[in-house]
C-alpha positions in Angstrom: -10.2 -5.6 -31.1 -12.2 -9.0 -31.6 -15.1 -9.6 -30.6 -13.8 -11.9 -27.3 -11.6 -8.7 -26.6 -12.1 -6.8 -23.1 -11.4 -3.0 -22.6 -10.3 -2.6 -19.2 -10.5 1.2 -18.1 -8.5 2.3 -14.9 -8.1 5.6 -13.1 -4.6 7.0 -12.1 -5.6 10.4 -10.7 -4.5 9.4 -7.3 -1.6 7.3 -8.5 -0.1 10.0 -10.4 -1.1 12.6 -8.3 1.4 11.8 -5.5 5.4 11.0 -5.9 5.8 8.2 -4.3 4.9 4.7 -4.0 3.2 2.7 -1.2 1.3 -1.0 -1.4 -1.6 0.4 -3.4 0.6 2.3 -5.9 2.6 -1.0 -6.2 -0.7 -2.8 -7.0 -1.6 -0.1 -9.6 1.2 0.1 -11.4 2.0 -3.9 -11.4 -1.8 -4.6 -12.5 -2.2 -1.9 -14.9 1.2 -3.3 -16.9 0.5 -6.8 -16.6 -2.9 -6.4 -17.8 -1.6 -4.8 -20.3 0.2 -7.8 -21.9 -2.7 -10.0 -21.4 -3.9 -11.3 -24.4 -7.3 -9.5 -25.7 -7.4 -7.6 -23.4 -7.0 -3.5 -24.3 -6.0 -1.4 -21.2 -6.8 2.0 -20.8 -5.5 4.2 -18.0 -7.0 7.0 -17.8 -7.1 10.5 -15.4 -9.8 13.2 -13.9 -8.3 16.8 -14.3 -11.3 18.0 -11.9 -14.5 17.7 -10.4 -17.2 17.7 -13.5 -14.8 16.9 -16.1 -15.3 14.0 -17.8 -12.2 11.2 -18.0 -9.2 11.4 -20.4 -6.3 9.2 -21.5 -2.9 9.9 -20.0 -0.4 12.2 -22.3 2.9 10.7 -22.9 4.6 12.0 -20.0 1.9 10.8 -17.5 1.8 7.3 -19.1 6.0 7.3 -18.9 5.4 8.4 -15.3 2.6 5.5 -14.6 5.6 3.1 -15.9 7.9 4.1 -13.1 7.4 3.2 -9.2 8.9 6.4 -8.1 10.8 6.3 -4.2 8.7 5.7 -1.5 8.2 8.8 -0.2 10.8 11.3 2.3 11.6 10.6 5.6 11.3 13.2 8.4 8.4 15.9 8.9 7.5 17.6 6.0 8.5 20.9 7.9 12.4 20.1 7.7 12.4 21.0 3.6 11.0 24.2 4.8 14.4 25.4 5.7 14.3 28.7 7.8 10.2 28.4 8.4 10.7 25.1 9.3 10.3 25.7 12.8 7.2 27.7 12.3 5.6 24.9 10.1 7.0 22.1 13.0 4.5 24.1 15.8 1.9 24.1 13.0 2.4 20.4 13.4 1.7 20.1 16.8 -1.5 21.9 16.6 -4.4 20.5 18.5 -5.9 17.2 16.1 -9.2 19.5 15.4 -6.9 22.2 14.0 -4.9 20.1 11.6 -8.1 18.1 10.4 -9.2 21.7 9.0 -5.8 22.0 7.6 -6.5 18.8 6.0 -9.7 19.6 4.8 -8.2 22.7 2.7 -5.3 20.5 1.1 -8.7 18.1 0.5 -10.3 21.0 -1.3 -7.4 22.2 -2.9 -6.6 19.3 -4.1 -9.9 18.4 -6.0 -9.1 21.8 -7.8 -7.5 21.4 -11.6 -4.4 20.6 -11.2 -3.0 19.2 -14.4 -4.0 20.1 -18.1 -7.5 19.2 -19.0 -6.5 18.1 -22.6 -10.2 18.1 -24.2 -8.5 16.5 -27.5 -7.8 12.8 -25.0 -11.2 13.1 -23.5 -12.3 9.4 -23.2 -15.6 7.5 -22.4 -15.6 4.1 -21.7 -17.7 2.0 -24.3 -20.5 -0.4 -23.2 -19.0 -3.3 -22.3 -15.8 -2.3 -20.6 -15.0 -2.8 -17.6 -14.1 -0.1 -15.1 -11.7 -1.1 -12.5 -11.2 1.0 -10.1 -7.9 -0.2 -7.9 -6.3 2.8 -7.1 -6.6 4.6 -3.3 -9.8 6.4 -5.1 -11.6 7.9 -2.6 -10.2 11.0 -2.8 -10.4 11.1 -6.8 -12.2 14.5 -8.1 -15.6 12.7 -9.2 -17.1 10.8 -5.8 -18.0 7.0 -6.7 -21.5 8.1 -5.7 -21.5 10.1 -9.2 -19.5 8.3 -11.3 -20.4 4.5 -10.9 -24.2 4.7 -11.4 -23.3 6.9 -14.6 -21.0 4.4 -15.9 -23.5 1.3 -15.2 -26.1 3.5 -17.2 -23.8 3.6 -20.2 -23.5 -0.4 -20.1 -20.3 -0.2 -18.8 -19.2 -3.2 -16.3 -17.9 -1.9 -12.7 -15.3 -4.3 -10.8 -13.7 -2.7 -7.7 -10.3 -3.9 -5.8 -10.9 -3.6 -2.1 -7.3 -3.7 -0.1 -9.1 -3.1 3.2 -12.5 -1.8 5.0 -10.0 -0.1 7.8 -11.3 2.8 8.1 -14.7 1.3 8.5 -13.4 -1.3 11.1 -10.8 0.6 13.1 -12.1 4.6 12.1 -9.6 5.1 15.3 -6.6 5.4 13.3 -8.0 7.6 10.5 -8.8 11.8 10.3 -12.3 12.6 10.3 -12.1 13.6 6.9 -10.4 10.1 5.8 -13.4 8.0 7.2 -16.1 10.2 5.4 -14.4 9.9 1.9 -13.9 6.1 2.4 -17.1 5.2 3.8 -19.1 7.3 0.9 -16.7 5.5 -1.1 -17.4 2.1 -0.3 -21.2 2.5 0.3 -21.1 3.4 -3.4 -19.6 0.1 -4.7 -22.1 -1.7 -2.6 -24.5 -0.3 -4.6 -23.2 -0.5 -8.0 -20.3 -2.4 -8.1 -20.8 -6.0 -9.8 -17.7 -7.7 -9.0 -15.0 -7.1 -5.9 -11.7 -8.3 -5.9 -9.5 -8.5 -2.7 -6.2 -8.8 -1.7 -6.6 -11.5 1.3 -9.3 -13.8 2.8 -9.2 -11.4 6.1 -10.2 -8.6 3.9 -12.8 -10.8 2.0 -14.0 -12.0 5.3 -14.2 -8.2 6.7 -16.1 -6.6 3.5 -18.5 -9.3 3.7 -19.6 -7.7 7.2 -19.4 -4.5 5.9 -21.5 -5.1 3.2 -24.2 -7.6 5.4 -24.0 -4.2 7.7 -25.1 -1.8 4.6 -28.1 -4.6 3.5 -26.1 -5.8 0.8 -24.5 -9.5 0.2 -20.9 -10.1 -1.7 -18.8 -12.6 -2.5 -15.4 -11.3 -3.1 -13.0 -13.0 -5.2 -9.2 -13.2 -3.4 -6.4 -12.1 -5.6 -2.9 -13.4 -4.4 -0.4 -10.4 -4.3 3.2 -10.8 -5.7 6.3 -10.1 -3.7 8.8 -9.7 -6.4 10.4 -6.8 -7.7 11.7 -6.5 -11.1 15.3 -5.4 -10.1 18.1 -6.1 -12.4 20.8 -4.3 -10.0 20.5 -4.0 -6.6 22.0 -0.4 -5.4 23.6 -0.3 -2.1 22.7 2.0 0.9 25.3 3.3 2.9 25.1 2.2 6.4 26.7 3.9 9.1 29.9 2.4 10.5 29.4 -0.8 12.9 25.9 -1.5 11.7 26.8 -4.7 11.3 23.5 -6.6 11.6 20.0 -4.4 11.1 16.3 -5.3 11.7 14.3 -3.8 8.7 11.1 -2.3 8.9 9.2 -1.1 5.8 6.1 0.9 5.6 4.4 3.8 5.9 5.0 5.7 9.4 0.9 5.9 10.8 -0.5 4.7 14.1 -1.5 1.2 12.7 2.0 0.3 11.8 3.3 -0.4 14.8 6.6 0.6 14.4 7.1 2.2 17.7 6.9 -1.3 18.7 10.2 -2.0 17.3 11.8 1.0 18.3 11.0 -0.2 21.8 12.8 -3.2 21.4 15.2 -2.3 19.6 16.6 0.3 22.5 16.1 -2.7 24.8 18.5 -4.6 23.1 20.9 -2.3 21.7 23.2 -2.1 25.0 23.8 -6.3 24.5 23.9 -6.2 20.6 26.0 -2.6 20.4 26.3 -3.7 16.5 22.6 -3.9 16.3 21.0 -1.4 13.6 17.3 -0.5 13.1 16.6 0.6 9.7 12.6 2.1 8.9 11.7 2.5 5.2 8.9 4.8 4.8 7.1 8.0 4.6 5.4 10.1 7.2 1.8 9.5 6.9 -0.8 11.0 9.6 -1.5 11.1 13.4 2.6 10.0 14.3 3.5 13.5 15.3 4.9 11.5 18.7 6.7 8.8 16.8 8.4 11.7 14.2 9.3 13.6 17.0 11.0 10.7 18.6 12.8 9.4 15.9 14.6 13.4 15.0 15.8 13.4 18.0 16.8 9.9 19.2 20.4 9.8 20.4 21.2 6.9 17.7 19.6 8.8 14.7 22.0 8.1 11.9 24.3 5.8 13.9 22.4 3.0 14.7 19.0 4.2 13.6 18.0 5.1 10.3 14.7 6.3 9.0 14.8 6.5 5.0 11.9 7.6 2.7 12.7 8.3 -0.6 13.7 4.7 -1.3 14.0 3.0 -4.8 13.4 -0.5 -5.7 16.7 -0.7 -6.2 17.7 0.5 -2.8 14.9 -1.6 -1.3 15.8 -4.6 -2.8 19.4 -4.4 -1.6 18.0 -3.5 1.9 16.1 -6.9 1.9 18.8 -8.6 0.6 21.0 -7.5 3.7 18.7 -7.6 6.1 19.6 -9.7 9.3 15.9 -9.7 10.3 12.4 -8.3 9.0 9.9 -7.4 11.0 6.5 -6.2 10.2 4.5 -4.9 13.8 1.5 -3.4 12.1 -1.8 -4.2 14.2 -3.9 -4.5 11.1 -3.0 -5.0 7.8 -4.9 -6.0 4.6 -2.7 -8.1 3.9 0.9 -7.4 4.5 2.9 -7.1 1.3 6.3 -6.8 2.9 6.2 -9.9 4.6 5.9 -11.3 1.2 8.7 -9.4 -0.5 11.0 -10.2 2.7 10.3 -14.2 2.3 10.9 -14.0 -1.4 14.0 -13.3 -1.1 14.8 -15.5 1.9 15.0 -13.4 4.8 13.7 -14.3 8.8 11.3 -12.5 9.0 9.0 -11.8 12.0 5.7 -10.8 11.5 2.2 -9.4 13.7 -0.9 -11.1 14.4 -2.4 -8.0 13.3 -5.1 -9.0 10.3 -4.3 -10.7 7.5 -0.3 -11.2 8.1 0.0 -14.5 9.1 -2.0 -15.2 5.4 0.6 -13.4 4.0 3.2 -15.3 5.5 2.0 -19.0 5.0 3.7 -20.4 7.5 7.1 -19.3 6.6 7.4 -16.3 9.6 7.9 -16.4 13.2 4.4 -14.6 14.1 4.2 -12.0 17.4 1.4 -10.3 19.1 1.5 -6.5 18.4 0.8 -5.5 21.6 3.7 -7.5 23.0 6.8 -6.3 23.6 8.6 -8.7 25.8 7.8 -11.1 22.9 9.3 -9.2 20.3 12.7 -8.6 22.4 12.6 -12.5 23.0 11.8 -13.4 19.5 14.9 -10.9 17.8 17.2 -11.9 20.6 16.9 -15.4 20.1 17.5 -15.3 16.4 20.7 -12.4 17.5 22.4 -15.2 20.3 21.2 -18.5 18.4 22.7 -18.6 15.0 21.4 -22.2 14.2 17.8 -20.9 15.2 18.7 -18.0 12.7 19.9 -19.9 10.0 17.2 -22.6 10.5 14.8 -19.9 9.7 16.4 -18.2 6.8 16.3 -22.1 5.2 12.1 -21.9 5.7 11.8 -18.6 4.0 14.1 -19.9 1.1 11.6 -22.8 1.1 8.7 -20.9 0.8 7.3 -19.6 -2.6 5.4 -16.6 -2.6 2.8 -15.3 -5.3 4.5 -13.1 -8.1 2.9 -10.4 -9.8 2.4 -12.4 -13.0 0.1 -14.4 -10.9 -1.9 -11.3 -9.3 -2.7 -10.0 -13.0 -3.5 -13.4 -14.2 -6.4 -13.5 -11.7 -7.6 -10.2 -12.1 -7.6 -11.3 -16.1 -9.6 -14.0 -15.6 -12.2 -12.0 -13.5 -12.3 -9.1 -16.2 -13.3 -11.9 -19.1 -15.6 -13.6 -16.6 -17.3 -10.3 -16.2 -17.7 -9.4 -19.8 -19.0 -13.1 -20.8 -21.3 -12.8 -18.2 -20.3 -15.9 -16.0 -19.9 -15.5 -12.0 -17.1 -16.8 -9.8 -17.5 -20.5 -8.9 -19.7 -21.3 -12.5 -16.6 -22.8 -14.6 
């Protein structure tokens, strides 16, 4: 490398440790791939095999997996995969929250044991002057940031964190005790030891400033625009039930804040008047959604007018976006709301809640609704179903709206890396 080059070290332990794609994993893969094409930047993805072990470079097989977005998880309760044991597993899933929290703790401890070959020949120590970019959901990574970050800083390595949201701090009610605990440790370590912060929205930046102030720290995050494009050449059709001519599309992991239940309620109200209407949910089962999952499994319209799809590849997701009648993003909170941008990028009429940064993600091109207003959502959807001119106008507005691309995302991250390496501060130019 020339003297002006920068080495960027990105830990991808969590990204490779799960076999599905959600928003954070998409950001990680897109940014790693994009930075690898940036002139003067050498990207080194690494993993940590177990607590107390050093970082190491990826094996060839891991590098191949990092380069490909896997499907988005699976639909249905995890117990459904267990055959004859499924009834017992479902009963375990219905245990009181305290018992399930203990089970989750045991799973977390098991996850921190060596789960992949150690490969000592691939061990890697970031050199002085390199940038450690903490961009994945690393709060569960084997080495706590309270240990890793001061060690890196002591060796002359720069540190940069991409904060996707601070929800476990500002909305602890949506998360398990374990998740709240590990996330708080993660953010506190970064507030003490990280030189530069990136966020995905002005909304997240504002909340990060507030969290930092409560900890006696001042930060000035740099907002990075997230892309809405998918690199798909040949969309893959998704079989739909006979009679599902117009469908609402909701994309996102099933979890409390995602608020899919509001759209399900609206769908049930509208179905008697619009029997051709369908609802397609795309996203894996998350946490604290037992009631919603049970409702979906037992719904009388399941696999007729209601589809819950989990393992959806990008080619299938692209097809669903292209053929959806209306995209709905009902979240009570989002750090940004990438599905809103993805829908608008394809010219789809889109309804987005006012939760978190979703209005920012929509950029004025989506119709907004209160995430707790069922009547309001029903009225919005009904107008699209019953007023073709209004629906066409909203599609034209979406098609005219320009959403950022992942190339633009990468360019901003690369700029921040170069500024950190050269010692400039945001706004110095």
